[in-house]
N, C-alpha and C positions, 0 to 999 in steps of 0.2 A: 620142460621145455616148452616155450609158447609156439603157437602156430606159425608166426612170422619167421622165427628162427628155423623151424623144420623145413618151411619152404625154401629158405636161403640154403640150407645145408643140402637139400635135395637137388637144387639148381647147380650147386657146386659140384656135387656128385656126378651129375649128368654132363658138365661141362668139360671140354677139352682144354680150353684156356679160360683163365679167370683173371680180370682186372680189378684190383681192389683200390678204391678211392678213400683216402683219410682226409677229412676236412679241418678247418681251423678251429672246430669245436674242441680239438685236442689241445688247444692252447689254454683252454679253461678260462678265457677272458671274461666270460659272463659272471663267473663266481669271483674273480680277481676284482672286477669293477665294484664290487660291493664293499671293497675295503677302502677306507679313506686314504691310508698310507700308499697303497698301490696307485691310486688316482693322482695323488700329489707327486709321486715320484715319476710317473709317465709323463706328467705335464712339464715337470722339471726337465727331463730328458728331451722333450720336444722343444722347450724354449732354449736349451743349450745346443740345440741341433746335433744331439747324439743319441738319436732314437735307435740306432743300431745296437745299443747296449740293451734294449727291451728284451729280446730272447733270453738273455742270461738273467736279467732281473726277474722275469716271469718264471724262470726254472727255480730260482731261489725262493719265490713266494709259494710256488706249488709245493716245494719240498717242505717249507715251514708250516703252511697252513691247510694244505690239501693232500697229505701224503697218503691217507687211506683211499681217496678217490683215484689218485694217480696209480697206486698199486693194483686197485681193482681194474683199471683200464689196461695196464700192463698184463695182467693175468689173462684177461679176455683176449688180447691180441696174441698172446703166446699160444692160446688154444687155437685161434684162427690159423696162425702159422702151421700148427700141428695138422689141422684139418686139410690144409693146402699142400702139404709136403710132397704129395704124389701127383700134384698138378703141375701144369706149365701155367705160371702166374706171374704177375708183376704188381708192385705196390707203388702208387703215386700218392704223395702227401703234399698238401698245401698248408700243413701246420708247420710252425717254427719250433715245436717241441722236439728236442733231440732224442727224447726218451723212445720216440717211435722208430728211429734208426737202430736202437739197441735190441729190438725184438729180434730173436734168431730166425729171420727170413732165410729160407734156403737159397743158396746160391746156384745159379744155372751151370751148365757145362762150361768149361774153360774158366770157371770161377767168376763169371759175369754176375754183377749185383742184380737183385731182384727188387730193389727199393731205391726210389729217387725222390728227394725233396727239393724242387726247383726254387723254393723260397729262402733256402739256407737256414742256418741257425746260428749258434755262438761257437761252434767248434773249429771254424776256420777263420782266417783273418785276410785281409786284402789291402792293397794300396787304395787310398780314397779316390784316385784318379783312374784306377783300373789298369795300372801297369802290369804287364804279364808276369813279371817276376814277383809280384806282390802276394799272390795266393800261397798261403802257408797254413799248417795246422797250429792251433792254439796249443802252447806248451803249459807245463805245470807251473812255470814262473808267471806265464800270462794269467793263468786261472787265479793265482795269488793276487795279482794286480786287480783282476775283476772282482774278486771277493772284497778286497780293500775298498775299491770304489763303492760296491753294494752296501757295505756297512756304513760308509759315510753318508750315502743317500737316506739310509734308514734313520739317521740322526740329524737330518736336515742339512747335512754337509754335501759337498760336491767335489769330484776330482775325476779327470779322464784317465782311464788306465793306460799305463805305458806298455803297449804291445809290440813295440819296435818300430823300425823305419823301413820303408820301401827300399830295397837294394839298388833300385834304379833312379828314383827321383828324390829320396831321402825324406818323404813325408810320412808322418806318423800313421801306422796302420790302424784300420778299423775292423770290426767283425764283418764277416762276409754273409750278408742277408739282405733282403729286399729293403730294409731301412737304411742301408748305406746310401750316400748321396748319388754315387755311381756304382750300383750293384754289378760286381763282377761275376757274370753267369759261368764263367770257366769252372767254377767250383763244383758244378753239377753235370756239365755237359757231357762227361765221359758216361756216366750212367744214364743220361737221357738218351744217348745213341742206342744203349742197350734197350731201353724202353721202346724207342722207335722201331727197332728190329723185331721186338716182341709183337708190336702191333702190326708189322708187315706180315708176320706168320699168321696172326689172327685173321687178317683180310683174306690171305690165300685160302685159309681153311673155310672161311664163310662163303667164298665163291664156289668152292668145291662141294658144299653141303646145301641141300635143299632147304633145310630149316635152321634157325639160329640157335637151337638149343646147346650147340657145342662152343657157343662163344657167350659166356655170362659175364656181365659187369656187376661186381659186388660193391656197392656203395652206400651201405645201410647208414654208416656213422654221419657222413657229411651231407647227405641229401642233395649233393651237387652232381653235376655232369663231370666225368672224369676230363683230364686234360687231353687235348688233341695235339 
């Protein structure tokens, strides 16, 4: 174990509250950009104004070409979740990699989630105009449509997956993430409220404590400041 890891684990051990920040590095775009086929498909999605498909496309690329790296990251995050299981903590991710949400982050009392991804991913769909009735979970049938579209993209073809229609306005649904024309943030706001409640508890503890050792921000991976 290197010295930096030891220091981080020591800070976590001393902390009463721990905030984990996971950055966009988990999308692995740096590695994906080295592939000509990825760059071509991304450009095609942008030209066709369907960049909301990108999180699904990137997951397929990672699964095909970076499985060992993704497995290693998943293993590391599972170890982190184990270290944190006796702590009061929250995980905020700016990545669109859905695999991060599948890590067994322990739930808080009353089964409130400890993980929030405000940028979305490909597992929910929304009305392109943001109608309230549009937020839905992607189904197995939707995944088949997404897979068919991805296969066509790989062979220089193109088709927009049929994910159903908005029950209110009738427009075709798109994936619920920041690349949607009108990103519907209702998809994550429920867990965002839990995160805000966690932050309020942190602040109250900080006011009652003379030093800040009881409030540790663990943000090794992203190198960014956590969301406020």
